[in-house]
N, CA, C and O of each residue as an XYZ file, in Angstrom:
648
protein
N     -64.735    -18.996     51.630
C     -64.170    -18.641     50.339
C     -63.885    -17.136     50.256
O     -62.828    -16.745     49.760
N     -64.785    -16.301     50.720
C     -64.583    -14.854     50.640
C     -63.453    -14.384     51.548
O     -62.792    -13.390     51.247
N     -63.224    -15.087     52.655
C     -62.110    -14.722     53.534
C     -60.789    -14.961     52.830
O     -59.875    -14.145     52.947
N     -60.667    -16.061     52.100
C     -59.438    -16.359     51.356
C     -59.213    -15.331     50.258
O     -58.088    -14.883     50.034
N     -60.302    -14.960     49.569
C     -60.201    -13.954     48.520
C     -59.738    -12.619     49.091
O     -58.892    -11.947     48.501
N     -60.290    -12.238     50.227
C     -59.907    -10.978     50.868
C     -58.448    -11.012     51.315
O     -57.756     -9.997     51.232
N     -57.979    -12.151     51.782
C     -56.587    -12.285     52.227
C     -55.601    -12.076     51.088
O     -54.474    -11.634     51.310
N     -56.028    -12.394     49.862
C     -55.146    -12.216     48.708
C     -54.760    -10.749     48.510
O     -53.726    -10.438     47.918
N     -55.611     -9.855     49.019
C     -55.375     -8.430     48.808
C     -54.964     -7.702     50.082
O     -54.811     -6.481     50.071
N     -54.782     -8.431     51.175
C     -54.313     -7.828     52.422
C     -52.821     -7.525     52.307
O     -52.013     -8.425     52.073
N     -52.472     -6.287     52.469
C     -51.071     -5.870     52.368
C     -50.363     -6.078     53.698
O     -50.944     -5.830     54.754
N     -49.119     -6.530     53.659
C     -48.332     -6.766     54.869
C     -47.712     -5.481     55.404
O     -47.190     -5.467     56.519
N     -47.760     -4.412     54.633
C     -47.228     -3.116     55.058
C     -48.064     -2.037     54.381
O     -48.837     -2.345     53.474
N     -47.930     -0.802     54.793
C     -48.721      0.278     54.180
C     -48.411      0.422     52.691
O     -47.302      0.110     52.257
N     -49.381      0.892     51.908
C     -49.213      1.025     50.462
C     -48.016      1.890     50.104
O     -47.307      1.599     49.141
N     -47.782      2.955     50.872
C     -46.685      3.866     50.563
C     -45.328      3.193     50.734
O     -44.356      3.610     50.104
N     -45.239      2.162     51.573
C     -43.979      1.440     51.735
C     -43.632      0.688     50.452
O     -42.460      0.599     50.083
N     -44.636      0.150     49.774
C     -44.402     -0.516     48.489
C     -43.887      0.477     47.457
O     -42.936      0.200     46.727
N     -44.531      1.637     47.410
C     -44.135      2.672     46.448
C     -42.717      3.148     46.739
O     -41.914      3.295     45.818
N     -42.400      3.389     48.005
C     -41.062      3.834     48.399
C     -40.011      2.784     48.043
O     -38.959      3.119     47.498
N     -40.289      1.522     48.346
C     -39.357      0.434     48.013
C     -39.147      0.353     46.504
O     -38.016      0.214     46.038
N     -40.234      0.440     45.744
C     -40.126      0.360     44.284
C     -39.277      1.500     43.736
O     -38.426      1.280     42.874
N     -39.500      2.713     44.229
C     -38.720      3.876     43.771
C     -37.239      3.697     44.100
O     -36.374      3.924     43.254
N     -36.962      3.298     45.312
C     -35.584      3.113     45.747
C     -34.877      2.053     44.897
O     -33.780      2.293     44.393
N     -35.490      0.904     44.739
C     -34.877     -0.183     43.970
C     -34.747      0.210     42.497
O     -33.719     -0.067     41.879
N     -35.762      0.845     41.930
C     -35.732      1.248     40.525
C     -34.553      2.176     40.236
O     -33.771      1.938     39.315
N     -34.438      3.234     41.036
C     -33.393      4.222     40.753
C     -31.989      3.700     41.085
O     -31.027      4.057     40.405
N     -31.864      2.876     42.100
C     -30.551      2.289     42.396
C     -30.131      1.305     41.302
O     -28.970      1.294     40.894
N     -31.066      0.479     40.825
C     -30.737     -0.433     39.723
C     -30.418      0.339     38.448
O     -29.491     -0.022     37.723
N     -31.173      1.396     38.168
C     -30.901      2.222     36.992
C     -29.483      2.785     37.058
O     -28.758      2.764     36.063
N     -29.092      3.283     38.215
C     -27.739      3.837     38.382
C     -26.682      2.742     38.207
O     -25.666      2.962     37.548
N     -26.916      1.568     38.794
C     -25.940      0.475     38.656
C     -25.811      0.019     37.208
O     -24.707     -0.247     36.732
N     -26.932     -0.070     36.517
C     -26.899     -0.502     35.116
C     -26.190      0.540     34.261
O     -25.406      0.185     33.380
N     -26.454      1.828     34.511
C     -25.779      2.893     33.751
C     -24.274      2.864     33.977
O     -23.501      3.150     33.062
N     -23.848      2.514     35.214
C     -22.414      2.482     35.507
C     -21.714      1.349     34.754
O     -20.501      1.409     34.554
N     -22.444      0.330     34.340
C     -21.815     -0.770     33.610
C     -21.518     -0.412     32.169
O     -20.740     -1.106     31.513
N     -22.109      0.638     31.665
C     -21.779      1.116     30.331
C     -22.782      0.710     29.274
O     -23.640     -0.145     29.492
N     -22.648      1.356     28.105
C     -23.556      1.139     26.989
C     -23.455     -0.260     26.408
O     -24.465     -0.861     26.041
N     -22.264     -0.768     26.327
C     -22.055     -2.048     25.658
C     -22.827     -3.158     26.347
O     -23.356     -4.047     25.681
N     -22.900     -3.120     27.667
C     -23.626     -4.138     28.415
C     -25.094     -4.163     28.008
O     -25.671     -5.239     27.848
N     -25.697     -3.011     27.842
C     -27.114     -2.961     27.521
C     -27.371     -3.169     26.035
O     -28.437     -3.656     25.661
N     -26.430     -2.816     25.191
C     -26.648     -2.904     23.757
C     -26.495     -4.295     23.189
O     -27.171     -4.636     22.218
N     -25.645     -5.094     23.752
C     -25.394     -6.431     23.238
C     -25.885     -7.441     24.253
O     -25.186     -7.740     25.221
N     -27.063     -7.964     24.046
C     -27.696     -8.867     24.989
C     -27.252    -10.289     24.706
O     -27.672    -10.891     23.718
N     -26.411    -10.822     25.562
C     -25.896    -12.187     25.415
C     -26.630    -13.106     26.394
O     -27.391    -12.626     27.233
N     -26.411    -14.419     26.298
C     -27.007    -15.322     27.293
C     -26.594    -14.970     28.724
O     -27.377    -15.155     29.656
N     -25.381    -14.470     28.902
C     -24.925    -14.061     30.223
C     -25.742    -12.876     30.732
O     -26.052    -12.796     31.920
N     -26.092    -11.954     29.828
C     -26.904    -10.801     30.198
C     -28.314    -11.234     30.597
O     -28.901    -10.694     31.535
N     -28.849    -12.223     29.866
C     -30.173    -12.746     30.205
C     -30.153    -13.357     31.607
O     -31.072    -13.159     32.402
N     -29.096    -14.095     31.888
C     -28.948    -14.682     33.217
C     -28.880    -13.581     34.277
O     -29.481    -13.703     35.344
N     -28.159    -12.523     33.983
C     -28.050    -11.405     34.917
C     -29.419    -10.784     35.196
O     -29.735    -10.468     36.344
N     -30.230    -10.610     34.155
C     -31.562    -10.026     34.328
C     -32.426    -10.909     35.226
O     -33.111    -10.414     36.121
N     -32.390    -12.206     34.982
C     -33.181    -13.135     35.800
C     -32.705    -13.090     37.251
O     -33.520    -13.030     38.172
N     -31.402    -13.119     37.452
C     -30.868    -13.096     38.813
C     -31.122    -11.767     39.514
O     -31.384    -11.734     40.716
N     -31.045    -10.668     38.757
C     -31.363     -9.359     39.347
C     -32.812     -9.314     39.819
O     -33.107     -8.811     40.903
N     -33.710     -9.845     38.994
C     -35.118     -9.884     39.385
C     -35.315    -10.674     40.665
O     -36.068    -10.266     41.550
N     -34.642    -11.797     40.758
C     -34.746    -12.624     41.956
C     -34.087    -11.931     43.159
O     -34.590    -12.004     44.280
N     -32.975    -11.268     42.910
C     -32.226    -10.624     44.002
C     -33.006     -9.475     44.627
O     -32.942     -9.274     45.840
N     -33.736     -8.726     43.823
C     -34.441     -7.563     44.360
C     -35.878     -7.876     44.773
O     -36.572     -7.001     45.292
N     -36.326     -9.082     44.557
C     -37.704     -9.446     44.895
C     -38.025     -9.156     46.361
O     -39.032     -8.516     46.662
N     -37.184     -9.619     47.257
C     -37.448     -9.386     48.680
C     -37.315     -7.913     49.051
O     -38.017     -7.428     49.937
N     -36.419     -7.205     48.377
C     -36.286     -5.770     48.647
C     -37.566     -5.040     48.263
O     -37.931     -4.044     48.888
N     -38.242     -5.533     47.239
C     -39.487     -4.909     46.811
C     -40.673     -5.339     47.671
O     -41.459     -4.504     48.120
N     -40.794     -6.622     47.891
C     -41.984     -7.160     48.552
C     -41.879     -7.300     50.055
O     -42.900     -7.297     50.742
N     -40.673     -7.424     50.584
C     -40.544     -7.697     52.006
C     -41.201     -9.029     52.316
O     -40.910    -10.026     51.654
N     -42.073     -9.067     53.298
C     -42.770    -10.299     53.671
C     -44.120    -10.433     52.970
O     -44.835    -11.410     53.194
N     -44.471     -9.481     52.139
C     -45.784     -9.477     51.507
C     -45.851    -10.493     50.370
O     -44.931    -10.580     49.557
N     -46.925    -11.249     50.313
C     -47.159    -12.181     49.199
C     -48.545    -11.966     48.599
O     -49.075    -12.843     47.917
N     -49.124    -10.808     48.853
C     -50.482    -10.558     48.380
C     -50.506    -10.156     46.911
O     -49.529     -9.631     46.377
N     -51.627    -10.412     46.278
C     -51.847     -9.984     44.898
C     -51.823     -8.456     44.840
O     -51.235     -7.866     43.933
N     -52.461     -7.836     45.806
C     -52.502     -6.374     45.836
C     -51.123     -5.751     45.916
O     -50.851     -4.761     45.237
N     -50.237     -6.323     46.746
C     -48.871     -5.811     46.855
C     -48.113     -5.944     45.546
O     -47.415     -5.020     45.127
N     -48.252     -7.093     44.903
C     -47.583     -7.312     43.610
C     -48.090     -6.365     42.544
O     -47.303     -5.817     41.772
N     -49.413     -6.165     42.493
C     -49.985     -5.254     41.504
C     -49.589     -3.805     41.780
O     -49.333     -3.039     40.851
N     -49.540     -3.437     43.047
C     -49.112     -2.086     43.414
C     -47.658     -1.851     42.995
O     -47.322     -0.790     42.469
N     -46.801     -2.846     43.229
C     -45.404     -2.731     42.799
C     -45.300     -2.638     41.285
O     -44.559     -1.805     40.761
N     -46.034     -3.484     40.582
C     -45.996     -3.457     39.110
C     -46.440     -2.090     38.594
O     -45.800     -1.518     37.712
N     -47.531     -1.572     39.142
C     -48.022     -0.264     38.714
C     -47.004      0.837     39.010
O     -46.803      1.740     38.198
N     -46.368      0.756     40.171
C     -45.361      1.758     40.540
C     -44.168      1.703     39.593
O     -43.694      2.741     39.133
N     -43.677      0.497     39.299
C     -42.523      0.365     38.406
C     -42.850      0.826     36.989
O     -42.020      1.461     36.338
N     -44.037      0.518     36.512
C     -44.454      0.972     35.179
C     -44.568      2.493     35.167
O     -44.141      3.138     34.209
N     -45.138      3.070     36.220
C     -45.252      4.529     36.303
C     -43.875      5.191     36.362
O     -43.646      6.211     35.712
N     -42.964      4.611     37.138
C     -41.602      5.164     37.211
C     -40.932      5.130     35.848
O     -40.282      6.093     35.440
N     -41.094      4.023     35.150
C     -40.494      3.882     33.822
C     -41.074      4.934     32.869
O     -40.343      5.526     32.075
N     -42.373      5.160     32.950
C     -43.022      6.163     32.112
C     -42.514      7.560     32.461
O     -42.223      8.357     31.569
N     -42.409      7.853     33.746
C     -41.941      9.174     34.203
C     -40.500      9.426     33.757
O     -40.178     10.517     33.287
N     -39.641      8.426     33.901
C     -38.243      8.576     33.469
C     -38.189      8.761     31.953
O     -37.407      9.575     31.463
N     -39.007      8.019     31.205
C     -39.066      8.201     29.751
C     -39.534      9.587     29.371
O     -38.978     10.204     28.462
N     -40.550     10.086     30.056
C     -41.059     11.433     29.794
C     -40.002     12.484     30.130
O     -39.773     13.416     29.359
N     -39.365     12.325     31.281
C     -38.321     13.277     31.677
C     -37.157     13.246     30.693
O     -36.580     14.288     30.381
N     -36.810     12.060     30.201
C     -35.721     11.935     29.219
C     -36.087     12.621     27.908
O     -35.238     13.248     27.275
N     -37.342     12.504     27.503
C     -37.782     13.113     26.242
C     -37.825     14.631     26.332
O     -37.669     15.317     25.322
N     -38.032     15.157     27.523
C     -38.176     16.611     27.695
C     -36.923     17.317     28.166
O     -36.819     18.538     28.043
N     -35.962     16.567     28.709
C     -34.763     17.198     29.246
C     -33.512     16.518     28.689
O     -33.274     15.341     28.960
N     -32.717     17.248     27.917
C     -31.474     16.666     27.398
C     -30.532     16.197     28.515
O     -29.809     15.214     28.351
N     -30.547     16.895     29.632
C     -29.680     16.523     30.754
C     -30.096     15.163     31.336
O     -29.245     14.312     31.596
N     -31.393     14.965     31.535
C     -31.894     13.688     32.045
C     -31.634     12.593     31.008
O     -31.235     11.482     31.358
N     -31.863     12.911     29.736
C     -31.629     11.926     28.675
C     -30.172     11.467     28.656
O     -29.899     10.276     28.509
N     -29.235     12.406     28.805
C     -27.810     12.041     28.831
C     -27.507     11.146     30.025
O     -26.723     10.203     29.914
N     -28.133     11.441     31.178
C     -27.878     10.619     32.365
C     -28.460      9.222     32.194
O     -27.807      8.237     32.539
N     -29.667      9.124     31.671
C     -30.326      7.827     31.528
C     -29.780      7.055     30.342
O     -29.452      5.875     30.468
N     -29.678      7.707     29.187
C     -29.294      7.029     27.948
C     -27.796      7.057     27.674
O     -27.271      6.166     27.007
N     -27.109      8.069     28.180
C     -25.698      8.232     27.859
C     -25.530      9.036     26.585
O     -26.505      9.529     26.016
N     -24.294      9.164     26.140
C     -23.979      9.897     24.916
C     -23.162      8.991     24.011
O     -22.456      8.104     24.490
N     -23.256      9.213     22.699
C     -22.415      8.430     21.787
C     -20.931      8.661     22.096
O     -20.538      9.742     22.534
N     -20.124      7.635     21.862
C     -18.693      7.711     22.157
C     -17.916      7.418     20.878
O     -18.176      6.429     20.194
N     -16.967      8.281     20.566
C     -16.132      8.112     19.390
C     -15.087      7.024     19.641
O     -14.296      7.123     20.579
N     -15.088      5.990     18.803
C     -14.155      4.875     18.949
C     -12.976      4.958     17.986
O     -11.876      4.504     18.300
N     -13.212      5.538     16.819
C     -12.156      5.649     15.811
C     -12.498      6.793     14.862
O     -13.664      7.118     14.640
N     -11.439      7.396     14.308
C     -11.622      8.474     13.337
C     -10.428      8.480     12.388
O      -9.276      8.336     12.798
N     -10.742      8.650     11.121
C      -9.700      8.762     10.083
C      -8.678      7.621     10.160
O      -7.478      7.857     10.021
N      -9.141      6.407     10.379
C      -8.257      5.246     10.407
C      -7.533      5.012     11.713
O      -6.792      4.036     11.834
N      -7.723      5.875     12.697
C      -7.066      5.713     13.994
C      -8.078      5.207     15.015
O      -9.096      5.850     15.271
N      -7.782      4.041     15.596
C      -8.646      3.446     16.611
C      -8.178      3.925     17.981
O      -6.988      3.873     18.293
N      -9.109      4.384     18.785
C      -8.800      4.852     20.130
C      -8.888      3.671     21.099
O      -9.942      3.402     21.677
N      -7.771      2.976     21.264
C      -7.752      1.754     22.072
C      -8.095      1.990     23.542
O      -8.711      1.139     24.183
N      -7.699      3.135     24.071
C      -8.048      3.429     25.462
C      -9.561      3.588     25.635
O     -10.110      3.226     26.675
N     -10.229      4.128     24.616
C     -11.689      4.269     24.663
C     -12.341      2.888     24.555
O     -13.309      2.597     25.258
N     -11.805      2.041     23.672
C     -12.322      0.670     23.560
C     -12.243     -0.035     24.910
O     -13.198     -0.685     25.336
N     -11.107      0.096     25.575
C     -10.920     -0.531     26.889
C     -11.909      0.022     27.913
O     -12.537     -0.736     28.653
N     -12.040      1.333     27.948
C     -12.933      1.981     28.914
C     -14.391      1.563     28.691
O     -15.149      1.402     29.648
N     -14.774      1.392     27.431
C     -16.158      1.037     27.105
C     -16.368     -0.482     27.044
O     -17.457     -0.949     26.709
N     -15.323     -1.247     27.370
C     -15.390     -2.720     27.396
C     -15.731     -3.314     26.028
O     -16.531     -4.243     25.920
N     -15.110     -2.760     24.994
C     -15.321     -3.248     23.638
C     -14.045     -3.929     23.167
O     -12.965     -3.339     23.188
N     -14.187     -5.175     22.743
C     -13.024     -5.905     22.246
C     -12.726     -5.472     20.807
O     -13.587     -4.936     20.110
N     -11.499     -5.718     20.389
C     -11.128     -5.414     19.009
C     -11.968     -6.254     18.042
O     -12.282     -5.813     16.936
N     -12.326     -7.464     18.469
C     -13.167     -8.340     17.644
C     -14.549     -7.726     17.427
O     -15.116     -7.841     16.340
N     -15.093     -7.073     18.462
C     -16.394     -6.402     18.321
C     -16.309     -5.275     17.298
O     -17.219     -5.095     16.489
N     -15.219     -4.519     17.336
C     -15.029     -3.443     16.368
C     -14.868     -4.014     14.962
O     -15.433     -3.485     14.005
N     -14.100     -5.088     14.839
C     -13.920     -5.717     13.522
C     -15.237     -6.244     12.964
O     -15.482     -6.150     11.762
N     -16.081     -6.792     13.821
C     -17.391     -7.276     13.383
C     -18.220     -6.120     12.834
O     -18.840     -6.243     11.778
N     -18.230     -4.995     13.553
C     -18.971     -3.817     13.099
C     -18.406     -3.300     11.781
O     -19.148     -2.838     10.914
N     -17.078     -3.384     11.638
C     -16.456     -2.966     10.380
C     -16.933     -3.850      9.234
O     -17.294     -3.345      8.171
N     -16.939     -5.169      9.441
C     -17.395     -6.092      8.390
C     -18.848     -5.819      8.013
O     -19.210     -5.844      6.837
N     -19.680     -5.557      9.027
C     -21.091     -5.259      8.765
C     -21.248     -3.995      7.927
O     -22.210     -3.863      7.171
N     -20.305     -3.069      8.061
C     -20.341     -1.819      7.302
C     -19.609     -1.938      5.965
O     -19.533     -0.970      5.209
N     -19.069     -3.131      5.674
C     -18.335     -3.321      4.430
C     -16.938     -2.732      4.463
O     -16.360     -2.431      3.419
N     -16.403     -2.570      5.640
C     -15.076     -1.989      5.833
C     -14.110     -3.112      6.194
O     -14.273     -3.772      7.220
N     -13.093     -3.329      5.341
C     -12.182     -4.444      5.553
C     -10.883     -4.060      6.238
O     -10.144     -4.931      6.697
N     -10.595     -2.772      6.312
C      -9.333     -2.326      6.885
C      -9.577     -1.120      7.794
O     -10.390     -0.248      7.486
N      -8.865     -1.089      8.909
C      -8.990      0.024      9.851
C      -8.702      1.355      9.160
O      -9.305      2.373      9.500
N      -7.799      1.352      8.208
C      -7.447      2.584      7.495
C      -8.632      3.147      6.722
O      -8.645      4.332      6.390
N      -9.632      2.307      6.429
C     -10.808      2.759      5.683
C     -11.895      3.374      6.566
O     -12.927      3.816      6.061
N     -11.669      3.405      7.877
C     -12.670      3.973      8.791
C     -12.612      5.494      8.747
O     -11.574      6.098      9.018
N     -13.730      6.095      8.406
C     -13.868      7.545      8.522
C     -14.234      7.879      9.963
O     -13.698      8.812     10.561
N     -15.172      7.082     10.509
C     -15.694      7.330     11.843
C     -16.285      6.027     12.385
O     -16.975      5.308     11.663
N     -16.013      5.724     13.654
C     -16.647      4.596     14.343
C     -17.162      5.120     15.671
O     -16.415      5.706     16.454
N     -18.452      4.900     15.918
C     -19.108      5.468     17.093
C     -19.863      4.382     17.842
O     -20.575      3.577     17.242
N     -19.701      4.370     19.156
C     -20.518      3.526     20.012
C     -21.769      4.334     20.327
O     -21.709      5.347     21.024
N     -22.910      3.870     19.802
C     -24.172      4.588     19.978
C     -24.719      4.364     21.381
O     -24.242      3.498     22.114
N     -25.722      5.151     21.746
C     -26.350      5.044     23.063
C     -26.902      3.655     23.345
O     -26.905      3.206     24.491
N     -27.370      2.972     22.303
C     -27.980      1.658     22.480
C     -26.960      0.522     22.485
O     -27.339     -0.646     22.568
N     -25.662      0.853     22.396
C     -24.616     -0.160     22.433
C     -24.169     -0.636     21.060
O     -23.202     -1.391     20.957
N     -24.856     -0.207     19.997
C     -24.487     -0.599     18.635
C     -23.296      0.235     18.171
O     -23.190      1.418     18.496
N     -22.408     -0.390     17.414
C     -21.249      0.325     16.859
C     -21.570      0.698     15.414
O     -21.841     -0.172     14.585
N     -21.538      1.987     15.122
C     -21.753      2.493     13.767
C     -20.399      2.806     13.157
O     -19.593      3.533     13.736
N     -20.162      2.244     11.974
C     -18.900      2.512     11.261
C     -19.239      3.205      9.944
O     -20.043      2.710      9.153
N     -18.616      4.351      9.727
C     -18.746      5.088      8.462
C     -17.406      4.974      7.757
O     -16.364      5.324      8.311
N     -17.449      4.479      6.526
C     -16.203      4.273      5.778
C     -15.832      5.529      4.984
O     -16.677      6.369      4.674
N     -14.547      5.623      4.672
C     -14.076      6.727      3.840
C     -14.600      6.564      2.430
O     -14.781      5.447      1.945
N     -14.841      7.684      1.779
C     -15.279      7.657      0.383
C     -14.070      7.436     -0.524
O     -13.036      8.084     -0.363
N     -14.207      6.540     -1.451
C     -13.084      6.239     -2.372
C     -12.883      7.356     -3.350
O     -11.992      7.282     -4.196
């Protein structure tokens, strides 16, 4: 019984290899997710949920290699949690890191003029903008004072004062 218990914690590679793999996969996935834009992360659809599940499955072997030990899994989990904490801390302390990780708000419309090229670049449909307008009580594009795609993917619409 004790031999089986000990085997659960036997690592198939050195501990630092787990940490290195976790760092590499974490930062590469972060970069890929950032390249997809704010809208992808802000509006979580069933397709996005499927993507998250498949991404987890896709990178599993990159993280674990041939290791199936409890110790390897816990080491990876601890490394990923620590990386997430470090990136959060760096984002809170450095505006430059925060802009890279979180992005910056993007102006979608101003004074009744919708910037269609920006909508296209940010992968926002006209229907998404209209929905945000309705949520803000704005029934006509001409009534938009300002429409902004926030860092979290939410569209904020400020209406003109009557």
